[in-house]
Backbone as CSV, one residue per row, in Angstrom:
resi,resn,N_x,N_y,N_z,CA_x,CA_y,CA_z,C_x,C_y,C_z
1,MET,116.637,-144.596,-19.379,117.655,-143.769,-20.004,117.115,-143.135,-21.300
2,ASN,116.251,-143.884,-21.991,115.656,-143.328,-23.213,114.825,-142.086,-22.901
3,LEU,114.120,-142.134,-21.776,113.322,-140.975,-21.380,114.226,-139.768,-21.122
4,VAL,115.334,-139.972,-20.465,116.265,-138.870,-20.188,116.746,-138.254,-21.504
5,THR,117.100,-139.103,-22.459,117.543,-138.618,-23.772,116.453,-137.789,-24.437
6,GLU,115.232,-138.288,-24.393,114.104,-137.562,-25.001,113.858,-136.216,-24.311
7,ILE,113.980,-136.200,-23.000,113.761,-134.963,-22.247,114.846,-133.940,-22.579
8,TYR,116.079,-134.388,-22.688,117.158,-133.454,-23.036,116.947,-132.871,-24.428
9,LYS,116.512,-133.702,-25.365,116.218,-133.201,-26.724,115.069,-132.200,-26.683
10,LEU,114.018,-132.565,-25.985,112.840,-131.709,-25.914,113.164,-130.368,-25.260
11,SER,113.892,-130.409,-24.163,114.137,-129.180,-23.405,115.032,-128.186,-24.156
12,LYS,115.754,-128.662,-25.163,116.548,-127.740,-25.988,115.665,-126.740,-26.732
13,THR,114.404,-127.108,-26.935,113.489,-126.239,-27.678,112.788,-125.222,-26.782
14,PHE,112.949,-125.343,-25.459,112.288,-124.423,-24.540,112.920,-123.035,-24.646
15,PRO,112.172,-122.007,-24.274,112.727,-120.643,-24.311,113.965,-120.517,-23.417
16,LYS,114.903,-119.721,-23.842,116.131,-119.498,-23.064,115.818,-118.923,-21.685
17,SER,114.726,-118.203,-21.572,114.353,-117.625,-20.277,113.984,-118.706,-19.255
18,GLU,113.780,-119.935,-19.710,113.411,-121.039,-18.817,114.604,-121.903,-18.409
19,ILE,115.805,-121.514,-18.801,116.982,-122.362,-18.554,117.171,-122.670,-17.069
20,PHE,116.847,-121.725,-16.191,116.978,-121.954,-14.750,115.634,-122.289,-14.108
21,GLY,114.600,-122.380,-14.927,113.261,-122.695,-14.437,112.860,-124.098,-14.861
22,LEU,111.887,-124.167,-15.732,111.323,-125.453,-16.124,112.346,-126.350,-16.820
23,THR,113.216,-125.783,-17.625,114.222,-126.595,-18.321,115.089,-127.353,-17.320
24,SER,115.579,-126.655,-16.334,116.413,-127.279,-15.304,115.627,-128.313,-14.504
25,GLN,114.419,-127.959,-14.111,113.603,-128.839,-13.282,113.209,-130.117,-14.018
26,ILE,112.852,-129.997,-15.272,112.410,-131.160,-16.048,113.571,-132.131,-16.273
27,LYS,114.758,-131.598,-16.462,115.940,-132.458,-16.611,116.245,-133.185,-15.312
28,ARG,116.181,-132.458,-14.182,116.469,-133.083,-12.881,115.472,-134.192,-12.571
29,SER,114.201,-133.958,-12.860,113.186,-134.981,-12.608,113.441,-136.226,-13.450
30,ALA,113.751,-136.011,-14.721,113.991,-137.143,-15.625,115.219,-137.938,-15.186
31,VAL,116.292,-137.259,-14.847,117.528,-137.927,-14.423,117.330,-138.650,-13.094
32,SER,116.484,-138.107,-12.250,116.248,-138.696,-10.942,115.610,-140.088,-11.027
33,ILE,114.832,-140.348,-12.049,114.144,-141.640,-12.152,115.150,-142.791,-12.259
34,PRO,115.998,-142.845,-13.297,116.948,-143.959,-13.368,117.990,-143.921,-12.251
35,SER,118.300,-142.734,-11.765,119.275,-142.622,-10.671,118.757,-143.299,-9.408
36,ASN,117.506,-143.066,-9.078,116.916,-143.705,-7.898,116.796,-145.211,-8.071
37,ILE,116.438,-145.651,-9.259,116.347,-147.092,-9.521,117.718,-147.737,-9.341
38,ALA,118.734,-147.111,-9.898,120.092,-147.651,-9.785,120.559,-147.679,-8.338
39,GLU,120.350,-146.584,-7.623,120.794,-146.537,-6.233,120.065,-147.579,-5.392
40,GLY,118.767,-147.682,-5.568,117.985,-148.644,-4.804,118.368,-150.082,-5.087
41,SER,118.702,-150.359,-6.338,119.060,-151.738,-6.696,120.370,-152.176,-6.056
42,ARG,121.201,-151.230,-5.663,122.498,-151.533,-5.043,122.475,-151.478,-3.521
43,ARG,121.325,-151.172,-2.947,121.253,-151.003,-1.503,121.235,-152.321,-0.739
44,GLY,120.911,-153.403,-1.396,121.046,-154.706,-0.758,119.824,-155.272,-0.065
45,SER,118.761,-154.488,0.070,117.564,-155.053,0.681,116.342,-154.653,-0.142
46,LYS,115.345,-155.487,-0.087,114.108,-155.208,-0.820,113.421,-153.963,-0.265
47,LYS,113.520,-153.774,1.047,112.913,-152.595,1.668,113.541,-151.308,1.125
48,ASN,114.867,-151.277,1.057,115.552,-150.101,0.507,115.245,-149.918,-0.975
49,PHE,115.222,-151.026,-1.713,114.919,-150.942,-3.139,113.530,-150.346,-3.337
50,ARG,112.557,-150.833,-2.569,111.193,-150.310,-2.664,111.168,-148.807,-2.372
51,HIS,111.894,-148.392,-1.342,111.956,-146.967,-0.987,112.444,-146.128,-2.188
52,PHE,113.497,-146.585,-2.836,114.041,-145.830,-3.973,113.140,-145.914,-5.201
53,LEU,112.424,-147.018,-5.356,111.441,-147.105,-6.443,110.326,-146.088,-6.220
54,LEU,109.919,-145.925,-4.981,108.902,-144.913,-4.666,109.427,-143.510,-4.930
55,ASN,110.706,-143.270,-4.642,111.307,-141.971,-4.971,111.303,-141.752,-6.478
56,ALA,111.645,-142.791,-7.233,111.636,-142.704,-8.699,110.220,-142.420,-9.192
57,TYR,109.236,-143.075,-8.572,107.838,-142.864,-8.946,107.430,-141.412,-8.689
58,GLY,107.876,-140.860,-7.569,107.602,-139.457,-7.264,108.227,-138.518,-8.283
59,SER,109.446,-138.826,-8.694,110.104,-138.018,-9.729,109.362,-138.130,-11.050
60,GLY,108.837,-139.305,-11.327,108.040,-139.494,-12.539,106.770,-138.663,-12.508
61,ALA,106.140,-138.590,-11.336,104.947,-137.755,-11.197,105.289,-136.279,-11.406
62,GLU,106.423,-135.860,-10.866,106.884,-134.485,-11.095,107.090,-134.237,-12.582
63,LEU,107.742,-135.182,-13.239,108.031,-135.035,-14.665,106.743,-134.934,-15.475
64,GLU,105.760,-135.776,-15.162,104.485,-135.714,-15.886,103.845,-134.338,-15.733
65,THR,103.902,-133.788,-14.523,103.349,-132.457,-14.281,104.117,-131.403,-15.066
66,GLN,105.430,-131.521,-15.090,106.252,-130.552,-15.817,106.010,-130.633,-17.325
67,LEU,105.772,-131.828,-17.843,105.440,-131.966,-19.263,104.093,-131.304,-19.554
68,ASP,103.151,-131.453,-18.630,101.856,-130.773,-18.783,102.035,-129.262,-18.779
69,ILE,102.901,-128.773,-17.898,103.173,-127.333,-17.838,103.814,-126.863,-19.146
70,ALA,104.756,-127.635,-19.656,105.415,-127.268,-20.924,104.387,-127.165,-22.047
71,GLU,103.436,-128.078,-22.053,102.399,-128.025,-23.086,101.485,-126.821,-22.866
72,GLU,101.079,-126.619,-21.626,100.195,-125.505,-21.284,100.834,-124.153,-21.622
73,ARG,102.128,-124.031,-21.342,102.853,-122.782,-21.623,103.278,-122.683,-23.098
74,GLN,102.956,-123.703,-23.866,103.273,-123.777,-25.295,104.775,-123.747,-25.564
75,PHE,105.545,-124.406,-24.671,106.975,-124.570,-24.881,107.232,-125.739,-25.821
76,ALA,106.238,-126.600,-25.976,106.336,-127.757,-26.864,104.931,-128.112,-27.336
77,SER,104.870,-128.661,-28.526,103.576,-129.065,-29.076,103.198,-130.449,-28.561
78,SER,101.942,-130.793,-28.705,101.477,-132.130,-28.310,102.278,-133.196,-29.040
79,ASN,102.577,-132.938,-30.291,103.362,-133.876,-31.102,104.743,-134.110,-30.516
80,GLU,105.402,-133.037,-30.105,106.742,-133.139,-29.517,106.722,-133.835,-28.162
81,LEU,105.594,-133.755,-27.482,105.471,-134.334,-26.148,105.027,-135.794,-26.163
82,ASP,104.549,-136.268,-27.307,104.026,-137.636,-27.390,105.024,-138.682,-26.909
83,ARG,106.211,-138.685,-27.464,107.200,-139.728,-27.108,107.611,-139.641,-25.634
84,PRO,108.006,-138.456,-25.131,108.354,-138.393,-23.704,107.198,-138.809,-22.794
85,MET,105.988,-138.421,-23.132,104.841,-138.787,-22.299,104.574,-140.298,-22.363
86,ASP,104.695,-140.880,-23.553,104.509,-142.328,-23.684,105.552,-143.086,-22.874
87,LEU,106.805,-142.654,-22.962,107.868,-143.301,-22.184,107.622,-143.139,-20.689
88,SER,107.207,-141.962,-20.292,106.926,-141.703,-18.886,105.800,-142.610,-18.392
89,ASP,104.737,-142.723,-19.167,103.621,-143.608,-18.791,104.095,-145.044,-18.621
90,GLU,104.908,-145.503,-19.561,105.415,-146.874,-19.501,106.276,-147.092,-18.255
91,ILE,107.138,-146.151,-17.964,108.017,-146.252,-16.794,107.202,-146.232,-15.504
92,MET,106.193,-145.374,-15.442,105.365,-145.306,-14.243,104.633,-146.629,-14.010
93,ARG,104.148,-147.245,-15.074,103.488,-148.545,-14.937,104.473,-149.604,-14.436
94,MET,105.689,-149.596,-14.988,106.704,-150.566,-14.559,107.068,-150.362,-13.093
95,LEU,107.258,-149.107,-12.692,107.588,-148.821,-11.293,106.460,-149.263,-10.368
96,ASN,105.236,-149.032,-10.789,104.089,-149.442,-9.995,104.055,-150.962,-9.821
97,ARG,104.284,-151.699,-10.915,104.299,-153.167,-10.841,105.441,-153.666,-9.964
98,MET,106.618,-153.064,-10.118,107.763,-153.488,-9.312,107.519,-153.245,-7.833
99,THR,106.963,-152.098,-7.509,106.677,-151.768,-6.119,105.654,-152.734,-5.527
100,LYS,104.600,-153.020,-6.296,103.581,-153.970,-5.814,104.180,-155.356,-5.607
101,LYS,105.062,-155.768,-6.503,105.707,-157.073,-6.370,106.543,-157.120,-5.094
102,LEU,107.304,-156.077,-4.831,108.112,-156.021,-3.614,107.223,-155.993,-2.366
103,ASN,106.082,-155.323,-2.458,105.144,-155.303,-1.323,104.618,-156.707,-1.022
104,SER,104.305,-157.449,-2.067,103.744,-158.787,-1.871,104.782,-159.783,-1.345
105,GLU,106.046,-159.488,-1.599,107.121,-160.362,-1.127,107.537,-160.059,0.302
106,ALA,107.106,-158.906,0.789,107.516,-158.465,2.143,106.805,-159.231,3.229
């Protein structure tokens, strides 16, 4: 949820011309991560949970790419991107560990 908050703050600084482009996409990717985790945790089986964790991981990969694009297009400075990127890295590591744990339990 902290990552979503950071992404919403960051995306406010993007050009208005990107409101239906990168701004919209980056928000959807960020929101998709905790949404998939929540949905998967309520599905009732480890197999379903793993599936949704993988979806969250995919959304995280999209988000990392979109943050790189924002930096490349100079919509945000490296300084502004530090916190969202750090949070994203941490979340991706956690998702990876959780997925591996579920794989080993299967």
